[in-house]
C-alpha positions, -999 to +999 in steps of 0.1 A: -676-777+497-657-770+468-663-731+453-648-715+421-646-677+422-633-652+395-625-617+398-594-592+400-566-593+425-569-561+449-546-574+475-518-601+482-504-603+517-481-631+530-485-640+568-457-663+586-456-675+622-451-703+647-475-722+661-478-726+701-462-761+693-433-745+677-440-755+642-436-726+615-463-719+591-469-692+564-499-685+542-507-662+512-540-645+512-554-632+478-582-607+478-603-607+447-627-579+438-657-592+417-691-575+405-700-543+387-724-522+406-722-537+440-684-548+447-680-582+465-648-588+481-634-624+487-602-631+510-585-668+496-559-683+516-531-703+502-515-723+530-493-754+534-487-774+504-506-750+484-487-718+495-465-718+463-494-724+437-502-684+443-467-675+433-466-646+404-501-634+414-501-597+414-524-568+420-546-561+390-546-598+377-578-614+364-580-648+380-599-678+385-593-698+417-606-732+430-609-738+465-628-752+497-653-731+516-650-741+554-670-730+583-656-727+619-674-723+653-658-701+680-670-700+716-660-672+742-677-659+772-707-678+769-711-667+729-709-688+700-696-669+668-691-688+629-667-677+607-665-688+570-630-691+552-620-701+516-586-722+512-575-719+478-557-750+463-556-737+423-554-704+404-552-694+371-546-661+356-570-650+332-555-615+321-524-600+338-521-564+351-501-542+326-463-546+336-452-512+350-419-501+328-394-491+358-364-498+333-344-467+331-349-447+297-321-450+272-303-421+261-311-403+229-282-394+204-308-365+196-294-332+208-327-321+221 
């Protein structure tokens, strides 16, 4: 199912690993915060061919993400659990976070 989410980025996390079959993988999870009175948080994973589409996204950016809503079933010890996930395939910045001024200050020619 296709979904569209809008919100402010509160976390960007990169994960890397190796599958049991020896294949290397990486994913980038962007967490969006949405809502005024009651905050909602949406983790969206960009993996595989979509990993690089989330490049340049920073905390504080206002973004719109398109993705797919997926569900999984997991069984262990006779118990069944269900999980939802959002896999992003497109992201666009609607407004950027203020850039930090990390440049050194220039020396002033004034004596004070």
